[in-house]
C-alpha positions in Angstrom: 81.3 84.6 92.9 81.3 85.5 97.0 81.0 82.0 98.7 78.6 82.3 101.8 78.2 80.2 105.0 76.6 81.0 107.9 76.1 79.4 110.8 72.4 79.8 111.6 71.4 76.7 109.4 72.9 74.7 112.5 72.0 74.0 116.1 73.0 76.8 119.1 75.4 74.4 120.6 76.8 73.8 117.7 77.8 77.5 116.4 81.0 78.1 117.9 82.9 75.0 117.3 81.5 75.5 113.4 83.1 78.5 112.9 86.4 78.5 114.8 86.7 75.0 113.0 86.6 77.6 109.5 88.9 79.8 110.9 91.6 77.6 111.3 91.1 75.6 108.0 90.4 78.9 105.8 92.2 81.8 108.0 95.3 80.0 109.7 95.0 78.0 113.0 94.0 80.3 116.5 92.4 79.3 120.1 89.2 81.4 120.3 86.9 81.6 123.2 83.8 83.2 123.4 81.6 84.1 127.8 78.5 82.6 125.8 79.1 80.1 123.1 75.1 78.9 123.1 74.4 82.9 121.8 77.0 82.8 119.0 76.0 84.1 115.8 78.5 84.0 112.6 78.2 84.3 108.9 81.5 84.5 106.7 82.1 84.6 103.0 85.3 84.7 100.8 86.3 86.1 97.4 89.1 84.8 95.4 90.6 87.2 93.2 93.8 84.8 92.2 97.0 86.9 94.1 94.8 88.0 97.0 91.5 86.7 98.7 88.5 88.5 100.5 86.7 87.3 103.7 83.9 88.7 105.2 83.2 87.3 108.1 80.0 88.7 110.9 80.6 87.2 114.4 79.6 88.0 118.0 82.6 89.0 120.1 85.5 86.9 121.0 88.8 86.6 121.6 91.6 85.0 119.1 95.0 84.1 119.8 97.7 82.7 117.7 100.2 81.0 119.4 103.6 79.4 118.7 102.6 76.1 118.5 99.5 77.1 116.6 101.6 78.8 114.2 104.3 75.3 113.8 100.7 73.8 113.4 100.2 75.2 110.3 101.2 79.2 109.0 99.8 80.6 105.5 102.6 82.9 105.9 100.3 86.3 104.8 99.8 89.4 105.8 96.9 90.2 106.3 94.6 93.6 106.4 91.3 94.3 108.2 88.8 96.8 107.8 87.1 96.8 110.8 83.1 97.6 109.7 81.1 97.2 112.8 82.5 96.6 116.3 85.8 96.9 118.1 88.8 95.3 118.6 91.8 95.2 121.0 95.5 93.7 118.7 98.9 92.6 120.0 101.7 92.0 118.0 105.0 92.5 117.4 105.3 94.3 120.9 103.0 96.9 119.6 99.2 97.3 120.6 96.3 99.1 119.0 92.6 99.7 119.3 90.6 99.8 116.2 86.8 100.9 115.4 84.6 100.8 113.3 85.9 102.4 110.0 89.7 101.7 110.7 92.1 99.5 108.9 94.3 97.0 110.7 97.1 95.4 110.1 99.1 91.7 111.3 101.4 89.3 110.1 100.3 85.3 110.2 103.8 84.1 110.9 104.1 86.1 114.6 102.0 85.5 117.3 99.5 87.5 118.0 96.3 88.0 120.5 92.9 90.0 119.7 90.3 90.7 121.9 87.0 92.5 120.9 84.5 93.6 123.5 81.5 92.4 124.0 80.2 96.1 125.0 80.8 97.3 121.6 78.2 94.9 119.6 78.8 92.2 117.1 82.0 92.4 115.0 81.7 92.9 110.6 85.2 92.5 109.1 86.3 92.6 106.1 89.9 90.9 105.6 92.2 90.8 102.9 94.5 87.2 103.0 97.8 88.8 101.1 100.7 86.7 100.5 104.1 88.0 101.6 105.2 88.6 98.5 103.0 90.4 96.7 103.8 93.5 98.7 106.5 96.0 97.6 107.5 96.8 101.2 110.9 95.7 102.8 109.6 93.0 105.4 112.0 95.6 108.4 109.9 98.2 107.9 106.8 96.8 107.1 106.3 95.1 110.6 106.4 99.0 112.2 102.4 99.0 111.4 102.0 95.8 112.5 99.2 95.7 115.3 98.5 99.4 114.6 95.8 101.3 113.2 95.1 103.1 109.8 92.7 105.0 110.0 90.3 104.4 107.0 88.3 108.1 106.9 91.1 109.9 104.9 94.1 109.2 102.4 94.8 106.2 100.7 92.9 104.4 103.8 89.4 105.4 102.9 90.4 104.7 99.6 90.6 101.7 100.3 87.7 101.4 102.2 85.9 102.5 99.8 87.2 99.7 97.2 87.1 96.9 99.5 83.2 98.2 100.1 82.0 97.9 96.6 83.8 94.5 96.1 81.0 93.2 98.6 78.3 95.3 96.5 79.2 94.0 92.6 82.2 91.8 92.6 79.2 89.3 92.1 78.4 90.7 89.1 81.8 90.7 87.4 82.8 87.6 84.8 85.6 85.3 86.2 87.8 86.9 83.7 88.0 90.6 85.6 88.9 89.0 88.8 91.9 88.8 88.8 92.3 92.6 87.2 90.0 92.7 90.6 92.8 90.8 92.6 95.9 93.4 91.1 93.8 96.4 92.0 93.3 95.8 96.0 96.9 94.8 96.1 98.4 98.0 94.6 96.0 99.8 97.0 96.7 97.6 100.1 100.9 98.8 98.9 100.0 102.3 99.0 98.0 102.7 102.0 100.4 100.4 103.8 103.6 102.9 102.1 101.4 106.2 103.0 101.5 105.4 106.5 105.5 104.5 106.6 106.3 106.9 104.1 107.9 104.7 101.6 105.8 105.5 98.4 109.2 105.4 96.8 109.4 102.0 97.8 106.5 101.5 95.3 106.9 100.0 91.2 106.4 102.7 89.4 102.8 100.7 87.8 101.2 100.3 90.8 101.9 104.2 92.1 100.3 104.8 88.9 97.5 102.3 89.4 96.7 103.6 93.3 96.5 107.2 91.7 94.4 106.1 89.4 92.2 104.7 92.1 92.0 107.8 94.5 91.3 109.6 91.6 88.1 107.4 90.9 87.2 108.2 94.3 87.5 111.8 94.6 85.4 112.0 91.4 83.0 109.9 92.8 82.9 112.2 95.8 82.1 115.2 93.7 79.9 114.3 90.7 76.9 116.7 92.2 79.8 119.6 91.5 78.9 121.1 87.7 82.7 122.2 87.2 84.0 118.8 87.7 86.7 119.0 84.7 89.7 117.4 84.0 91.3 120.6 84.6 89.7 120.2 88.3 90.3 116.8 88.8 93.8 117.4 87.2 94.5 120.3 89.7 93.0 118.2 93.2 95.7 116.0 92.8 98.7 118.1 91.6 98.9 116.8 88.3 99.4 118.4 84.7 95.8 118.1 82.6 98.2 115.6 80.4 98.6 113.6 82.7 96.1 112.5 84.1 94.9 111.9 80.3 97.4 109.6 79.7 96.8 107.8 83.3 93.6 107.0 81.9 95.0 106.1 78.5 97.7 103.3 80.4 95.0 102.0 83.0 91.7 102.9 82.5 89.8 100.0 80.0 89.4 102.8 77.4 87.7 105.5 79.1 87.9 108.7 79.3 87.7 111.4 82.0 84.7 113.0 80.8 82.9 110.0 79.9 83.8 108.5 83.1 82.2 111.5 84.9 79.5 111.0 82.9 78.9 107.6 83.5 79.5 107.7 87.1 76.5 111.3 86.7 74.2 108.6 85.0 74.2 105.8 87.5 73.8 107.6 90.5 70.4 109.8 88.7 69.5 106.1 87.4 69.7 105.3 91.2 67.6 107.8 92.2 65.5 107.8 89.4 64.0 104.1 90.3 62.8 105.3 93.7 59.8 108.2 93.8 61.1 111.6 95.6 63.0 114.0 93.5 61.0 116.0 90.4 63.7 114.5 87.3 64.9 118.7 86.7 66.2 118.1 91.0 67.7 114.6 89.8 69.5 116.5 87.6 70.9 119.2 89.1 71.7 117.0 92.4 74.7 115.0 90.2 75.7 117.9 88.4 74.2 117.8 85.3 73.5 121.3 83.3 70.2 121.6 82.5 67.1 119.5 82.3 67.4 119.0 78.5 71.6 117.4 78.9 70.6 115.3 81.3 67.7 113.7 79.2 69.1 113.3 76.0 72.6 111.7 78.1 69.7 109.5 80.1 68.0 108.6 76.5 71.3 107.7 75.3 72.9 105.1 77.8 69.8 103.6 78.7 67.3 103.8 75.6 64.4 105.6 77.7 63.5 109.3 79.0 64.1 109.7 82.5 60.6 110.2 82.7 60.2 106.8 81.3 62.7 105.1 83.4 61.2 106.4 86.5 57.8 105.1 85.3 58.8 101.7 84.5 60.5 101.8 87.7 57.7 102.2 90.1 55.0 99.7 88.0 57.5 97.3 88.6 58.1 98.1 92.4 54.3 97.4 92.2 54.3 94.5 90.2 57.0 93.1 92.7 55.4 94.3 95.9 52.0 92.4 94.7 53.6 89.4 93.9 55.4 89.4 97.6 51.5 89.9 99.2 50.6 86.9 96.8 53.2 84.7 97.9 52.6 85.4 102.0 49.0 84.8 101.1 
């Protein structure tokens, strides 16, 4: 589902101009400049989630300026929220300035002038960007403007949940059916709105449904971070989020696609175990213990029910397939 394009297919002298034209067409008209155009590298990918677009960029450090004249030339009338995955930038907009590094989020408005500079000593930039139509965020404009050109930490709170969700989109959205994409878009919008509201102390402005869906994503992130804890029960999950067990079950019933809390914990544990079993290393019993199963027999039974093979059979098959793949690669290379 990701549409990917790369400057690597072009002659070196054309790469920077190609990227500048791509950004002006697909994001917004912007004046880009770079110290060494001949060494410029870039790649871009776009995922259309109907209500929102997610863009992924990798590029050499540059400077980006959005002037009043360029705004008049073309304005998508969007808020844009970027996750810096690598590199750094200094952004100025609306009398605000911020420095943003890897793991941070930063927020800007396409309808206002801006200036972003990426220092060359921070290395190549990797940026995941949400393109949010202005009317999808249920927050007052005057209040939300306080966050323009502000660093939003991506290491804790809803910033961390949003960053993790964006990372999961990069890894798994390509495997989703087209009819699933609008639902993913709704989740992204809810998480972005909740993240911004949290940083504005304005959670009360969010619709009840948006708050519920954002809470569910926080719970999903909590579950993934604590899968190795054998005491990860619905009661423990509810207590960590200051809600009752009944409210937790109601939340999953209303927004969890029919999956219960216990079912999600088990599924995510089995998925992590499957990943570990595909690589030689830990014994099967150690894999089971690592991901919170109470014993080898319980793990083996659950794994067979989910995948139709015992853990040992799955590992043997994975090793065999990996060897066959390496043999095929050597044959192709020779």
